[in-house]
N, CA, C, O and the ligand as a Tripos MOL2 file, in Angstrom:
@<TRIPOS>MOLECULE
protein
  293   291    74     0     0
PROTEIN
NO_CHARGES

@<TRIPOS>ATOM
      1 N          22.8800    9.6420  -30.7850 N.3       1 MET1
      2 CA         22.9940    8.3950  -30.0850 C.3       1 MET1
      3 C          23.1520    8.5900  -28.5800 C.2       1 MET1
      4 O          22.4850    7.9810  -27.7440 O.2       1 MET1
      5 N          24.1200    9.5180  -28.3010 N.am      2 GLU2
      6 CA         24.3150    9.8660  -26.8570 C.3       2 GLU2
      7 C          23.0640   10.5000  -26.2550 C.2       2 GLU2
      8 O          22.7850   10.2900  -25.0750 O.2       2 GLU2
      9 N          22.3080   11.2640  -27.0290 N.am      3 GLY3
     10 CA         21.2240   11.8820  -26.4270 C.3       3 GLY3
     11 C          20.0980   10.8540  -25.9810 C.2       3 GLY3
     12 O          19.4170   11.0090  -24.9670 O.2       3 GLY3
     13 N          19.9810    9.7420  -26.8950 N.am      4 ALA4
     14 CA         18.9660    8.6790  -26.6060 C.3       4 ALA4
     15 C          19.4270    7.9980  -25.3720 C.2       4 ALA4
     16 O          18.5810    7.7350  -24.5180 O.2       4 ALA4
     17 N          20.6990    7.6740  -25.1730 N.am      5 LEU5
     18 CA         21.1670    7.0280  -23.9640 C.3       5 LEU5
     19 C          20.8600    7.8050  -22.7820 C.2       5 LEU5
     20 O          20.2890    7.3100  -21.8110 O.2       5 LEU5
     21 N          21.2450    9.0710  -22.8480 N.am      6 THR6
     22 CA         20.9430    9.9820  -21.6790 C.3       6 THR6
     23 C          19.5040   10.0260  -21.3160 C.2       6 THR6
     24 O          19.1470   10.0630  -20.1390 O.2       6 THR6
     25 N          18.5940   10.0220  -22.4110 N.am      7 GLY7
     26 CA         17.3000   10.0520  -22.1100 C.3       7 GLY7
     27 C          16.8360    8.8380  -21.4660 C.2       7 GLY7
     28 O          15.9990    8.9350  -20.5680 O.2       7 GLY7
     29 N          17.2970    7.6630  -21.8340 N.am      8 MET8
     30 CA         16.9420    6.3340  -21.1850 C.3       8 MET8
     31 C          17.3660    6.3710  -19.7480 C.2       8 MET8
     32 O          16.6040    5.9350  -18.8850 O.2       8 MET8
     33 N          18.5880    6.8860  -19.4300 N.am      9 ILE9
     34 CA         19.0430    6.9840  -18.1040 C.3       9 ILE9
     35 C          18.1990    7.8030  -17.2380 C.2       9 ILE9
     36 O          17.8230    7.4020  -16.1360 O.2       9 ILE9
     37 N          17.8860    8.9840  -17.7390 N.am     10 ILE10
     38 CA         17.0350    9.9120  -17.0210 C.3      10 ILE10
     39 C          15.6620    9.2900  -16.7180 C.2      10 ILE10
     40 O          15.1160    9.3970  -15.6200 O.2      10 ILE10
     41 N          15.1450    8.6340  -17.7670 N.am     11 GLY11
     42 CA         13.8120    7.9960  -17.6880 C.3      11 GLY11
     43 C          13.8000    6.8610  -16.6720 C.2      11 GLY11
     44 O          12.8010    6.6730  -15.9770 O.2      11 GLY11
     45 N          14.9080    6.0860  -16.5700 N.am     12 ALA12
     46 CA         14.9570    4.9720  -15.5940 C.3      12 ALA12
     47 C          15.1290    5.5980  -14.2440 C.2      12 ALA12
     48 O          14.4870    5.1520  -13.2940 O.2      12 ALA12
     49 N          15.9710    6.6240  -14.0970 N.am     13 ALA13
     50 CA         16.1710    7.2720  -12.7570 C.3      13 ALA13
     51 C          14.8400    7.8830  -12.2570 C.2      13 ALA13
     52 O          14.5310    7.8000  -11.0680 O.2      13 ALA13
     53 N          14.0790    8.4760  -13.1420 N.am     14 LEU14
     54 CA         12.8380    9.0560  -12.6600 C.3      14 LEU14
     55 C          11.8470    8.0370  -12.2400 C.2      14 LEU14
     56 O          11.1110    8.2230  -11.2710 O.2      14 LEU14
     57 N          11.8200    6.8660  -13.0240 N.am     15 THR15
     58 CA         10.9720    5.7700  -12.6290 C.3      15 THR15
     59 C          11.3740    5.1980  -11.2600 C.2      15 THR15
     60 O          10.4950    4.9070  -10.4480 O.2      15 THR15
     61 N          12.6470    5.0310  -10.9880 N.am     16 VAL16
     62 CA         13.0690    4.5510   -9.6090 C.3      16 VAL16
     63 C          12.6340    5.5510   -8.5580 C.2      16 VAL16
     64 O          12.1020    5.2010   -7.5050 O.2      16 VAL16
     65 N          12.8940    6.8800   -8.9040 N.am     17 LEU17
     66 CA         12.5190    7.8110   -7.8740 C.3      17 LEU17
     67 C          10.9910    7.8380   -7.5740 C.2      17 LEU17
     68 O          10.5650    8.0260   -6.4340 O.2      17 LEU17
     69 N          10.2110    7.6480   -8.6220 N.am     18 ALA18
     70 CA          8.7410    7.5850   -8.5010 C.3      18 ALA18
     71 C           8.3140    6.4620   -7.5990 C.2      18 ALA18
     72 O           7.4710    6.6300   -6.7170 O.2      18 ALA18
     73 N           8.9420    5.2460   -7.8470 N.am     19 VAL19
     74 CA          8.6540    4.0880   -7.1050 C.3      19 VAL19
     75 C           8.9780    4.2150   -5.5910 C.2      19 VAL19
     76 O           8.2270    3.8280   -4.6960 O.2      19 VAL19
     77 N          10.1930    4.8080   -5.4130 N.am     20 VAL20
     78 CA         10.6500    5.0260   -4.0550 C.3      20 VAL20
     79 C           9.7140    6.0170   -3.3260 C.2      20 VAL20
     80 O           9.3800    5.8190   -2.1580 O.2      20 VAL20
     81 N           9.3050    7.0670   -4.0250 N.am     21 TRP21
     82 CA          8.4760    8.0140   -3.5130 C.3      21 TRP21
     83 C           7.1280    7.4400   -3.0000 C.2      21 TRP21
     84 O           6.6510    7.7280   -1.9020 O.2      21 TRP21
     85 N           6.5680    6.6110   -3.8900 N.am     22 ILE22
     86 CA          5.3270    5.9790   -3.6520 C.3      22 ILE22
     87 C           5.4350    5.1090   -2.3290 C.2      22 ILE22
     88 O           4.6000    5.1560   -1.4260 O.2      22 ILE22
     89 N           6.5080    4.3520   -2.3270 N.am     23 MET23
     90 CA          6.7270    3.4450   -1.1230 C.3      23 MET23
     91 C           6.9090    4.2430    0.1340 C.2      23 MET23
     92 O           6.4090    3.8450    1.1860 O.2      23 MET23
     93 N           7.5790    5.3160    0.0710 N.am     24 LEU24
     94 CA          7.9070    6.1480    1.2920 C.3      24 LEU24
     95 C           6.5730    6.8400    1.7500 C.2      24 LEU24
     96 O           6.2700    6.9380    2.9390 O.2      24 LEU24
     97 N           5.8190    7.3010    0.7480 N.am     25 SER25
     98 CA          4.6580    8.1790    1.1440 C.3      25 SER25
     99 C           3.4560    7.4440    1.5990 C.2      25 SER25
    100 O           2.4980    8.0080    2.1260 O.2      25 SER25
    101 N           3.5390    6.0270    1.3560 N.am     26 ARG26
    102 CA          2.4560    5.1720    1.8000 C.3      26 ARG26
    103 C           2.3950    5.0790    3.3360 C.2      26 ARG26
    104 O           3.3540    4.5910    3.9320 O.2      26 ARG26
    105 N           1.3480    5.5100    3.9860 N.am     27 LYS27
    106 CA          1.2230    5.5740    5.3940 C.3      27 LYS27
    107 C           0.7170    4.1410    5.8510 C.2      27 LYS27
    108 O          -0.0300    3.4520    5.1560 O.2      27 LYS27
    109 N           1.1550    3.8070    6.9660 N.am     28 PRO28
    110 CA          0.5700    2.5350    7.5870 C.3      28 PRO28
    111 C          -0.9350    2.7450    7.8200 C.2      28 PRO28
    112 O          -1.3810    3.8260    8.2070 O.2      28 PRO28
    113 N          -1.6660    1.7160    7.5810 N.am     29 VAL29
    114 CA         -3.1030    1.7670    7.8960 C.3      29 VAL29
    115 C          -3.3350    1.4260    9.4210 C.2      29 VAL29
    116 O          -2.8260    0.4350    9.9450 O.2      29 VAL29
    117 N          -4.1150    2.2910   10.0670 N.am     30 LYS30
    118 CA         -4.3540    2.0580   11.4370 C.3      30 LYS30
    119 C          -5.7970    1.5990   11.6320 C.2      30 LYS30
    120 O          -6.7190    2.1530   11.0330 O.2      30 LYS30
    121 N          -5.9820    0.5930   12.4640 N.am     31 CYS31
    122 CA         -7.3170    0.0370   12.7100 C.3      31 CYS31
    123 C          -8.1920    1.1460   13.4320 C.2      31 CYS31
    124 O          -7.7870    1.6440   14.4820 O.2      31 CYS31
    125 N          -9.2780    1.4920   12.9140 N.am     32 ALA32
    126 CA        -10.2180    2.4760   13.5620 C.3      32 ALA32
    127 C         -10.7420    1.9270   14.8850 C.2      32 ALA32
    128 O         -11.0970    2.7230   15.7540 O.2      32 ALA32
    129 N         -10.8060    0.7100   15.0690 N.am     33 ALA33
    130 CA        -11.3530    0.1350   16.2630 C.3      33 ALA33
    131 C         -10.3280    0.0600   17.4440 C.2      33 ALA33
    132 O         -10.6710    0.4400   18.5630 O.2      33 ALA33
    133 N          -9.1570   -0.3930   17.2210 N.am     34 CYS34
    134 CA         -8.1560   -0.5750   18.2910 C.3      34 CYS34
    135 C          -6.8180    0.2460   18.0420 C.2      34 CYS34
    136 O          -5.9440    0.2710   18.9080 O.2      34 CYS34
    137 N          -6.6930    0.8730   16.9150 N.am     35 GLY35
    138 CA         -5.5260    1.7160   16.7490 C.3      35 GLY35
    139 C          -4.3240    0.9900   16.2870 C.2      35 GLY35
    140 O          -3.3080    1.6420   16.0490 O.2      35 GLY35
    141 N          -4.3340   -0.2490   16.1410 N.am     36 ARG36
    142 CA         -3.0990   -1.0500   15.7990 C.3      36 ARG36
    143 C          -2.8000   -0.8020   14.3300 C.2      36 ARG36
    144 O          -3.6860   -0.8210   13.4750 O.2      36 ARG36
    145 N          -1.5040   -0.5650   14.0660 N.am     37 GLU37
    146 CA         -1.0290   -0.4090   12.6610 C.3      37 GLU37
    147 C          -1.0100   -1.7340   12.0440 C.2      37 GLU37
    148 O          -0.5240   -2.7060   12.6230 O.2      37 GLU37
    149 N          -1.5520   -1.7920   10.8320 N.am     38 GLN38
    150 CA         -1.5060   -3.0250   10.0890 C.3      38 GLN38
    151 C          -0.3100   -3.2630    9.3030 C.2      38 GLN38
    152 O           0.2240   -2.3170    8.7240 O.2      38 GLN38
    153 N           0.1820   -4.4930    9.2250 N.am     39 PRO39
    154 CA          1.4870   -4.7180    8.4600 C.3      39 PRO39
    155 C           1.5370   -4.2400    7.0640 C.2      39 PRO39
    156 O           0.5430   -4.3560    6.3460 O.2      39 PRO39
    157 N           2.6430   -3.7050    6.6310 N.am     40 ALA40
    158 CA          2.6080   -3.1410    5.2240 C.3      40 ALA40
    159 C           2.4150   -4.1440    4.1570 C.2      40 ALA40
    160 O           1.8790   -3.8540    3.0870 O.2      40 ALA40
    161 N           2.8770   -5.3900    4.4630 N.am     41 VAL41
    162 CA          2.5300   -6.4840    3.5200 C.3      41 VAL41
    163 C           1.3930   -7.2220    4.0380 C.2      41 VAL41
    164 O           1.5450   -7.9380    5.0280 O.2      41 VAL41
    165 N           0.2520   -7.1140    3.4520 N.am     42 ARG42
    166 CA         -0.9220   -7.6580    3.8560 C.3      42 ARG42
    167 C          -1.1560   -9.0670    3.1030 C.2      42 ARG42
    168 O          -0.7790   -9.2720    1.9490 O.2      42 ARG42
    169 N          -1.7720   -9.9340    3.8420 N.am     43 THR43
    170 CA         -2.1540  -11.1720    3.2530 C.3      43 THR43
    171 C          -3.6670  -11.1940    3.0450 C.2      43 THR43
    172 O          -4.3940  -11.2210    4.0380 O.2      43 THR43
    173 N          -4.1660  -11.1850    1.8650 N.am     44 PRO44
    174 CA         -5.6220  -11.1440    1.7630 C.3      44 PRO44
    175 C          -6.2200  -12.4640    2.2430 C.2      44 PRO44
    176 O          -5.7750  -13.5770    1.9620 O.2      44 PRO44
    177 N          -7.3160  -12.1920    3.0240 N.am     45 ARG45
    178 CA         -8.0610  -13.3070    3.6250 C.3      45 ARG45
    179 C          -9.0020  -13.9390    2.5670 C.2      45 ARG45
    180 O          -9.3470  -15.1180    2.6450 O.2      45 ARG45
    181 N          -9.3780  -13.1550    1.6320 N.am     46 ASN46
    182 CA        -10.3480  -13.5830    0.6400 C.3      46 ASN46
    183 C         -10.2100  -12.8580   -0.7100 C.2      46 ASN46
    184 O          -9.3790  -11.9600   -0.8420 O.2      46 ASN46
    185 N         -10.9720  -13.2200   -1.6540 N.am     47 ALA47
    186 CA        -10.8550  -12.5960   -3.0070 C.3      47 ALA47
    187 C         -11.1530  -11.1550   -2.8790 C.2      47 ALA47
    188 O         -10.5040  -10.3690   -3.5690 O.2      47 ALA47
    189 N         -12.0600  -10.7240   -2.0770 N.am     48 GLN48
    190 CA        -12.5170   -9.3530   -1.9850 C.3      48 GLN48
    191 C         -11.4060   -8.4660   -1.4820 C.2      48 GLN48
    192 O         -11.2230   -7.3430   -1.9530 O.2      48 GLN48
    193 N         -10.6850   -8.9700   -0.5450 N.am     49 GLN49
    194 CA         -9.5430   -8.2570    0.0090 C.3      49 GLN49
    195 C          -8.4570   -8.0850   -1.0630 C.2      49 GLN49
    196 O          -7.8850   -7.0110   -1.2540 O.2      49 GLN49
    197 N          -8.2190   -9.1690   -1.7250 N.am     50 ALA50
    198 CA         -7.2370   -9.1170   -2.8090 C.3      50 ALA50
    199 C          -7.5150   -8.2000   -3.8970 C.2      50 ALA50
    200 O          -6.6030   -7.6590   -4.5220 O.2      50 ALA50
    201 N          -8.9110   -7.9810   -4.1770 N.am     51 MET51
    202 CA         -9.2970   -7.1620   -5.3070 C.3      51 MET51
    203 C          -9.3510   -5.7190   -4.8090 C.2      51 MET51
    204 O          -8.8870   -4.8480   -5.5450 O.2      51 MET51
    205 N          -9.8510   -5.4030   -3.6830 N.am     52 TRP52
    206 CA        -10.1520   -4.0230   -3.2750 C.3      52 TRP52
    207 C          -9.2880   -3.4670   -2.1480 C.2      52 TRP52
    208 O          -9.4290   -2.3110   -1.7510 O.2      52 TRP52
    209 N          -8.4230   -4.2810   -1.6570 N.am     53 GLY53
    210 CA         -7.5620   -3.8920   -0.4910 C.3      53 GLY53
    211 C          -8.5020   -4.1230    0.7370 C.2      53 GLY53
    212 O          -9.6250   -4.6150    0.6250 O.2      53 GLY53
    213 N          -7.9490   -3.7290    1.9090 N.am     54 GLY54
    214 CA         -8.7220   -3.9790    3.1020 C.3      54 GLY54
    215 C          -7.9100   -5.0230    3.9170 C.2      54 GLY54
    216 O          -7.0350   -5.7440    3.4370 O.2      54 GLY54
    217 N          -8.3060   -5.0100    5.1840 N.am     55 TYR55
    218 CA         -7.4950   -5.7530    6.1580 C.3      55 TYR55
    219 C          -8.3990   -6.5110    7.1460 C.2      55 TYR55
    220 O          -9.5170   -6.0920    7.4440 O.2      55 TYR55
    221 N          -7.8990   -7.5850    7.6140 N.am     56 THR56
    222 CA         -8.4790   -8.1470    8.8360 C.3      56 THR56
    223 C          -7.4210   -7.7460    9.9830 C.2      56 THR56
    224 O          -6.2640   -8.1660    9.9990 O.2      56 THR56
    225 N          -7.9460   -6.9200   10.8920 N.am     57 CYS57
    226 CA         -7.0450   -6.2570   11.9510 C.3      57 CYS57
    227 C          -6.2790   -7.4040   12.5870 C.2      57 CYS57
    228 O          -6.8330   -8.4240   12.9970 O.2      57 CYS57
    229 N          -4.9440   -7.1710   12.6460 N.am     58 ALA58
    230 CA         -4.0210   -8.1080   13.3350 C.3      58 ALA58
    231 C          -4.2470   -8.0040   14.8660 C.2      58 ALA58
    232 O          -3.8730   -8.9270   15.5900 O.2      58 ALA58
    233 N          -4.8350   -6.9300   15.3640 N.am     59 GLY59
    234 CA         -5.0220   -6.7280   16.8300 C.3      59 GLY59
    235 C          -6.3300   -7.3190   17.2630 C.2      59 GLY59
    236 O          -6.3580   -8.2190   18.1020 O.2      59 GLY59
    237 N          -7.4440   -6.8180   16.6930 N.am     60 CYS60
    238 CA         -8.7900   -7.1770   17.1510 C.3      60 CYS60
    239 C          -9.5770   -7.9730   16.2290 C.2      60 CYS60
    240 O         -10.6550   -8.4660   16.5610 O.2      60 CYS60
    241 N          -9.0300   -8.1180   15.0060 N.am     61 GLY61
    242 CA         -9.7740   -8.9820   14.0650 C.3      61 GLY61
    243 C         -10.9220   -8.4060   13.3510 C.2      61 GLY61
    244 O         -11.7250   -9.1020   12.7290 O.2      61 GLY61
    245 N         -10.9970   -6.9990   13.4560 N.am     62 ALA62
    246 CA        -12.1050   -6.3120   12.7530 C.3      62 ALA62
    247 C         -11.7930   -6.3190   11.2780 C.2      62 ALA62
    248 O         -10.6420   -6.3830   10.8460 O.2      62 ALA62
    249 N         -12.8470   -6.2510   10.5460 N.am     63 GLU63
    250 CA        -12.7710   -6.0750    9.0700 C.3      63 GLU63
    251 C         -12.5860   -4.6650    8.7470 C.2      63 GLU63
    252 O         -13.4470   -3.8390    9.0510 O.2      63 GLU63
    253 N         -11.4890   -4.3410    8.1370 N.am     64 LEU64
    254 CA        -11.2200   -2.9840    7.8280 C.3      64 LEU64
    255 C         -11.1110   -2.7600    6.3050 C.2      64 LEU64
    256 O         -10.6910   -3.6620    5.5810 O.2      64 LEU64
    257 N         -11.4960   -1.5350    5.8070 N.am     65 ASP65
    258 CA        -11.3140   -1.2920    4.3570 C.3      65 ASP65
    259 C          -9.8530   -0.8000    4.1880 C.2      65 ASP65
    260 O          -9.0460   -0.7780    5.1180 O.2      65 ASP65
    261 N          -9.5800   -0.4000    2.8910 N.am     66 ALA66
    262 CA         -8.2140    0.0330    2.6440 C.3      66 ALA66
    263 C          -7.6080    1.1850    3.4030 C.2      66 ALA66
    264 O          -6.3880    1.3270    3.4850 O.2      66 ALA66
    265 N          -8.5460    2.0690    4.0000 N.am     67 LYS67
    266 CA         -8.2350    3.1420    4.6840 C.3      67 LYS67
    267 C          -8.1500    2.9350    6.2170 C.2      67 LYS67
    268 O          -7.7370    3.8200    6.9660 O.2      67 LYS67
    269 N          -8.5750    1.6850    6.6550 N.am     68 GLY68
    270 CA         -8.5280    1.3990    8.0340 C.3      68 GLY68
    271 C          -9.8610    1.6680    8.7210 C.2      68 GLY68
    272 O          -9.9410    1.5690    9.9450 O.2      68 GLY68
    273 N         -10.9100    2.0040    7.9740 N.am     69 GLN69
    274 CA        -12.2160    2.1820    8.5380 C.3      69 GLN69
    275 C         -12.7470    0.8050    8.8270 C.2      69 GLN69
    276 O         -12.4110   -0.1350    8.1060 O.2      69 GLN69
    277 N         -13.5940    0.6330    9.8890 N.am     70 VAL70
    278 CA        -14.1220   -0.6350   10.2110 C.3      70 VAL70
    279 C         -15.3820   -0.7490    9.2920 C.2      70 VAL70
    280 O         -16.1760    0.1840    9.1760 O.2      70 VAL70
    281 N         -15.5080   -1.8470    8.7000 N.am     71 LYS71
    282 CA        -16.6400   -2.0550    7.7390 C.3      71 LYS71
    283 C         -17.8640   -2.3800    8.5140 C.2      71 LYS71
    284 O         -17.8270   -3.1270    9.4920 O.2      71 LYS71
    285 N         -18.9390   -1.8250    8.0800 N.am     72 ALA72
    286 CA        -20.2090   -2.2930    8.6970 C.3      72 ALA72
    287 C         -20.6890   -3.6390    8.2500 C.2      72 ALA72
    288 O         -20.5140   -3.9580    7.0740 O.2      72 ALA72
    289 N         -21.2580   -4.4270    9.0560 N.am     73 LYS73
    290 CA        -21.4260   -5.7910    8.6690 C.3      73 LYS73
    291 C         -22.9390   -5.8840    8.1970 C.2      73 LYS73
    292 O         -23.3960   -6.9550    7.7970 O.2      73 LYS73
    293 ZN         -8.2620   -3.5770   15.4240 Zn       74 ZN74
@<TRIPOS>BOND
     1     1     2 1
     2     2     3 1
     3     3     4 2
     4     3     5 am
     5     5     6 1
     6     6     7 1
     7     7     8 2
     8     7     9 am
     9     9    10 1
    10    10    11 1
    11    11    12 2
    12    11    13 am
    13    13    14 1
    14    14    15 1
    15    15    16 2
    16    15    17 am
    17    17    18 1
    18    18    19 1
    19    19    20 2
    20    19    21 am
    21    21    22 1
    22    22    23 1
    23    23    24 2
    24    23    25 am
    25    25    26 1
    26    26    27 1
    27    27    28 2
    28    27    29 am
    29    29    30 1
    30    30    31 1
    31    31    32 2
    32    31    33 am
    33    33    34 1
    34    34    35 1
    35    35    36 2
    36    35    37 am
    37    37    38 1
    38    38    39 1
    39    39    40 2
    40    39    41 am
    41    41    42 1
    42    42    43 1
    43    43    44 2
    44    43    45 am
    45    45    46 1
    46    46    47 1
    47    47    48 2
    48    47    49 am
    49    49    50 1
    50    50    51 1
    51    51    52 2
    52    51    53 am
    53    53    54 1
    54    54    55 1
    55    55    56 2
    56    55    57 am
    57    57    58 1
    58    58    59 1
    59    59    60 2
    60    59    61 am
    61    61    62 1
    62    62    63 1
    63    63    64 2
    64    63    65 am
    65    65    66 1
    66    66    67 1
    67    67    68 2
    68    67    69 am
    69    69    70 1
    70    70    71 1
    71    71    72 2
    72    71    73 am
    73    73    74 1
    74    74    75 1
    75    75    76 2
    76    75    77 am
    77    77    78 1
    78    78    79 1
    79    79    80 2
    80    79    81 am
    81    81    82 1
    82    82    83 1
    83    83    84 2
    84    83    85 am
    85    85    86 1
    86    86    87 1
    87    87    88 2
    88    87    89 am
    89    89    90 1
    90    90    91 1
    91    91    92 2
    92    91    93 am
    93    93    94 1
    94    94    95 1
    95    95    96 2
    96    95    97 am
    97    97    98 1
    98    98    99 1
    99    99   100 2
   100    99   101 am
   101   101   102 1
   102   102   103 1
   103   103   104 2
   104   103   105 am
   105   105   106 1
   106   106   107 1
   107   107   108 2
   108   107   109 am
   109   109   110 1
   110   110   111 1
   111   111   112 2
   112   111   113 am
   113   113   114 1
   114   114   115 1
   115   115   116 2
   116   115   117 am
   117   117   118 1
   118   118   119 1
   119   119   120 2
   120   119   121 am
   121   121   122 1
   122   122   123 1
   123   123   124 2
   124   123   125 am
   125   125   126 1
   126   126   127 1
   127   127   128 2
   128   127   129 am
   129   129   130 1
   130   130   131 1
   131   131   132 2
   132   131   133 am
   133   133   134 1
   134   134   135 1
   135   135   136 2
   136   135   137 am
   137   137   138 1
   138   138   139 1
   139   139   140 2
   140   139   141 am
   141   141   142 1
   142   142   143 1
   143   143   144 2
   144   143   145 am
   145   145   146 1
   146   146   147 1
   147   147   148 2
   148   147   149 am
   149   149   150 1
   150   150   151 1
   151   151   152 2
   152   151   153 am
   153   153   154 1
   154   154   155 1
   155   155   156 2
   156   155   157 am
   157   157   158 1
   158   158   159 1
   159   159   160 2
   160   159   161 am
   161   161   162 1
   162   162   163 1
   163   163   164 2
   164   163   165 am
   165   165   166 1
   166   166   167 1
   167   167   168 2
   168   167   169 am
   169   169   170 1
   170   170   171 1
   171   171   172 2
   172   171   173 am
   173   173   174 1
   174   174   175 1
   175   175   176 2
   176   175   177 am
   177   177   178 1
   178   178   179 1
   179   179   180 2
   180   179   181 am
   181   181   182 1
   182   182   183 1
   183   183   184 2
   184   183   185 am
   185   185   186 1
   186   186   187 1
   187   187   188 2
   188   187   189 am
   189   189   190 1
   190   190   191 1
   191   191   192 2
   192   191   193 am
   193   193   194 1
   194   194   195 1
   195   195   196 2
   196   195   197 am
   197   197   198 1
   198   198   199 1
   199   199   200 2
   200   199   201 am
   201   201   202 1
   202   202   203 1
   203   203   204 2
   204   203   205 am
   205   205   206 1
   206   206   207 1
   207   207   208 2
   208   207   209 am
   209   209   210 1
   210   210   211 1
   211   211   212 2
   212   211   213 am
   213   213   214 1
   214   214   215 1
   215   215   216 2
   216   215   217 am
   217   217   218 1
   218   218   219 1
   219   219   220 2
   220   219   221 am
   221   221   222 1
   222   222   223 1
   223   223   224 2
   224   223   225 am
   225   225   226 1
   226   226   227 1
   227   227   228 2
   228   227   229 am
   229   229   230 1
   230   230   231 1
   231   231   232 2
   232   231   233 am
   233   233   234 1
   234   234   235 1
   235   235   236 2
   236   235   237 am
   237   237   238 1
   238   238   239 1
   239   239   240 2
   240   239   241 am
   241   241   242 1
   242   242   243 1
   243   243   244 2
   244   243   245 am
   245   245   246 1
   246   246   247 1
   247   247   248 2
   248   247   249 am
   249   249   250 1
   250   250   251 1
   251   251   252 2
   252   251   253 am
   253   253   254 1
   254   254   255 1
   255   255   256 2
   256   255   257 am
   257   257   258 1
   258   258   259 1
   259   259   260 2
   260   259   261 am
   261   261   262 1
   262   262   263 1
   263   263   264 2
   264   263   265 am
   265   265   266 1
   266   266   267 1
   267   267   268 2
   268   267   269 am
   269   269   270 1
   270   270   271 1
   271   271   272 2
   272   271   273 am
   273   273   274 1
   274   274   275 1
   275   275   276 2
   276   275   277 am
   277   277   278 1
   278   278   279 1
   279   279   280 2
   280   279   281 am
   281   281   282 1
   282   282   283 1
   283   283   284 2
   284   283   285 am
   285   285   286 1
   286   286   287 1
   287   287   288 2
   288   287   289 am
   289   289   290 1
   290   290   291 1
   291   291   292 2
@<TRIPOS>SUBSTRUCTURE
     1 MET1         2 RESIDUE 1 A MET
     2 GLU2         6 RESIDUE 1 A GLU
     3 GLY3        10 RESIDUE 1 A GLY
     4 ALA4        14 RESIDUE 1 A ALA
     5 LEU5        18 RESIDUE 1 A LEU
     6 THR6        22 RESIDUE 1 A THR
     7 GLY7        26 RESIDUE 1 A GLY
     8 MET8        30 RESIDUE 1 A MET
     9 ILE9        34 RESIDUE 1 A ILE
    10 ILE10       38 RESIDUE 1 A ILE
    11 GLY11       42 RESIDUE 1 A GLY
    12 ALA12       46 RESIDUE 1 A ALA
    13 ALA13       50 RESIDUE 1 A ALA
    14 LEU14       54 RESIDUE 1 A LEU
    15 THR15       58 RESIDUE 1 A THR
    16 VAL16       62 RESIDUE 1 A VAL
    17 LEU17       66 RESIDUE 1 A LEU
    18 ALA18       70 RESIDUE 1 A ALA
    19 VAL19       74 RESIDUE 1 A VAL
    20 VAL20       78 RESIDUE 1 A VAL
    21 TRP21       82 RESIDUE 1 A TRP
    22 ILE22       86 RESIDUE 1 A ILE
    23 MET23       90 RESIDUE 1 A MET
    24 LEU24       94 RESIDUE 1 A LEU
    25 SER25       98 RESIDUE 1 A SER
    26 ARG26      102 RESIDUE 1 A ARG
    27 LYS27      106 RESIDUE 1 A LYS
    28 PRO28      110 RESIDUE 1 A PRO
    29 VAL29      114 RESIDUE 1 A VAL
    30 LYS30      118 RESIDUE 1 A LYS
    31 CYS31      122 RESIDUE 1 A CYS
    32 ALA32      126 RESIDUE 1 A ALA
    33 ALA33      130 RESIDUE 1 A ALA
    34 CYS34      134 RESIDUE 1 A CYS
    35 GLY35      138 RESIDUE 1 A GLY
    36 ARG36      142 RESIDUE 1 A ARG
    37 GLU37      146 RESIDUE 1 A GLU
    38 GLN38      150 RESIDUE 1 A GLN
    39 PRO39      154 RESIDUE 1 A PRO
    40 ALA40      158 RESIDUE 1 A ALA
    41 VAL41      162 RESIDUE 1 A VAL
    42 ARG42      166 RESIDUE 1 A ARG
    43 THR43      170 RESIDUE 1 A THR
    44 PRO44      174 RESIDUE 1 A PRO
    45 ARG45      178 RESIDUE 1 A ARG
    46 ASN46      182 RESIDUE 1 A ASN
    47 ALA47      186 RESIDUE 1 A ALA
    48 GLN48      190 RESIDUE 1 A GLN
    49 GLN49      194 RESIDUE 1 A GLN
    50 ALA50      198 RESIDUE 1 A ALA
    51 MET51      202 RESIDUE 1 A MET
    52 TRP52      206 RESIDUE 1 A TRP
    53 GLY53      210 RESIDUE 1 A GLY
    54 GLY54      214 RESIDUE 1 A GLY
    55 TYR55      218 RESIDUE 1 A TYR
    56 THR56      222 RESIDUE 1 A THR
    57 CYS57      226 RESIDUE 1 A CYS
    58 ALA58      230 RESIDUE 1 A ALA
    59 GLY59      234 RESIDUE 1 A GLY
    60 CYS60      238 RESIDUE 1 A CYS
    61 GLY61      242 RESIDUE 1 A GLY
    62 ALA62      246 RESIDUE 1 A ALA
    63 GLU63      250 RESIDUE 1 A GLU
    64 LEU64      254 RESIDUE 1 A LEU
    65 ASP65      258 RESIDUE 1 A ASP
    66 ALA66      262 RESIDUE 1 A ALA
    67 LYS67      266 RESIDUE 1 A LYS
    68 GLY68      270 RESIDUE 1 A GLY
    69 GLN69      274 RESIDUE 1 A GLN
    70 VAL70      278 RESIDUE 1 A VAL
    71 LYS71      282 RESIDUE 1 A LYS
    72 ALA72      286 RESIDUE 1 A ALA
    73 LYS73      290 RESIDUE 1 A LYS
    74 ZN74       293 GROUP 0 **** ****
């Protein structure tokens, strides 16, 4: 019984660590056109951005993909 509880605690701790690690390791996306960092919390402008990621640059308004590259129109 004690072993199961310890396992649960370790599992929960590892889950929290993994989530924190992912949040910390996520780099801000920079606009390839003007270099402005995009906000970590993005507001999708359309269904495509919501589905695939991507940004509308807060600085210059360029359409960016999830990595910050300017999309060809
Ligand atoms: Zn920009």
